[in-house]
Steps between C-alpha positions, in 0.01 A plus 500: 500500500809647668681816392751414221859573610553748215213714634584475870691830539231715343222316686673537831526873444115539483338690795321267732141569378602433138699193600193367690290556184756316284525208749121472511482488119770232476320300766182529292676356194617816320863530385763759411540580126762780533684724741689817426614842614368726222169661424270524687752456778791747533858367506486493879198271503372189327192344348368145479262403217273199561383253238135525596265773645500546878224309675587535871391860534277748323634778278499775756747672732534412865727338756811673370435397141402757239309397190487667161467414131814583297370574154844508332554142615130413467534331835349508851764590760541482880778708646646649818410853601792665314458277184844355514390136520223335295318170467350503150225292337574383142391752232136516423434327169363719220140443384475215249474587137155504345374165366619547140345169390158617614553843334598336170205268533279807529631628166427178310168458314268259682241275337351341806137589597431795727856631481546878506839642429630726774569757227135512387342824627257310717757273667572531867859597432388778258245631750761504772750685278240765428438542872868587553458813288392738774374850412496780750143431613561130562827584685327769710212267586737226612394246242709187487570260212240257379510223760193338351705438185761319708228291677364375162833471317608177336847368561624666181337826602661483839843451345443810278377705798809396699714614205322839513557541872848367580709737278323797652632430847296555812457873501144552615229346715320392179799287402497335846120437484526345152803285578329376819187408298709335229691292763723323251849397619645792308251747645555383858880517451464854376305590811758332727775701334295823534441420865872462561602844367186693406387833641267527798215567261567179305552286814173637639321395178655152534379478859150585372472293195726204570536468882539117493819549299669656805580328830310649793815624677610681177149648457514636854857636456420673170168647616671643812774645278242660274313648793822636642661645188270535200329819400121524443537507120768229491325211670404620846129552421489146360691373801241645734231326299694173529528550877123497523505140388831384640605654836706272722651671801820621324284688251290658781820596680633670177174699473520609863870598464409687183246727677795625713794494249381526145426817308172675597315389184578132566435533874155649430407202287637254752301654781181479292569139406581392859177647624315292238706186572407520871134559426494871595426635153254418221765493224875501457477879503193618679448857385295578807817447706726690266575781744656242740699326222646825367661568837760245389603728215759685699881508538464595864596185689311594815178570311541171308561307825194652659285397203656149506419458872141600431485252211628222716239581769224493241603156360613348828866450417789539745709786358818432699670255257483764222613808692 
């Protein structure tokens, strides 16, 4: 496809990295749905909206292109540094409505053998609904919803469970865990939507319970972002746990940078985890080595750098790329 003449002026105004992205998408079979010079672009800039999601690069910043999710447009965007020019993906579709036919089916009396209404107190749907009513003790102990009920649910039960979950939104790790176990089209669409604009805590839960839903490049990008920005009670602790299972080099780099640049509390945990990752500690936070780890809990840059150099010597990493 070539650039339609009516779009030529705006397209020619794009900075070179964005124009290269647009050309690559068109060469790959994508097309332009709309151009304009209003939100998210200021009057001095322009945007191009594509008809299909971008496939020629991952959703991450780099090479003069800056990625972010614009929630008010419900769209993934790629912009220049100053956010004057944008290449936009089409809006993310909303999660599908619950299967109302299946829900109505669940309400009807059934005469076939071995049928249990999902509204009977012993049905899988009813057991799952009861498990959603968390008291303080179950919340404190970290109990999730009844996944066994999902595993043994009939099709009608699953439709009712989906109808319980979807209107709630994805607000907690329990919702993520249950939607991943349910794995209906509606449940997976809800997780995809939550991944696009959820908090670090929600995205960490999705990485844990439904990693196959996310492309590897996006998993890496999101985990690095969590390690670099999240607080310990808003997803960072879970992010460190994920890094124990999934730690490609960009993740390790983020941990090493964090021991130098993040707040002392995060840096202490990163140092403990890196010692474990490189086989120099018995656990992700070896209490026998706590005096060394706590040296990272300082705002004194010289003291932090000294501790960092000692850490690199212990684990056999060249410190120079991080200084």
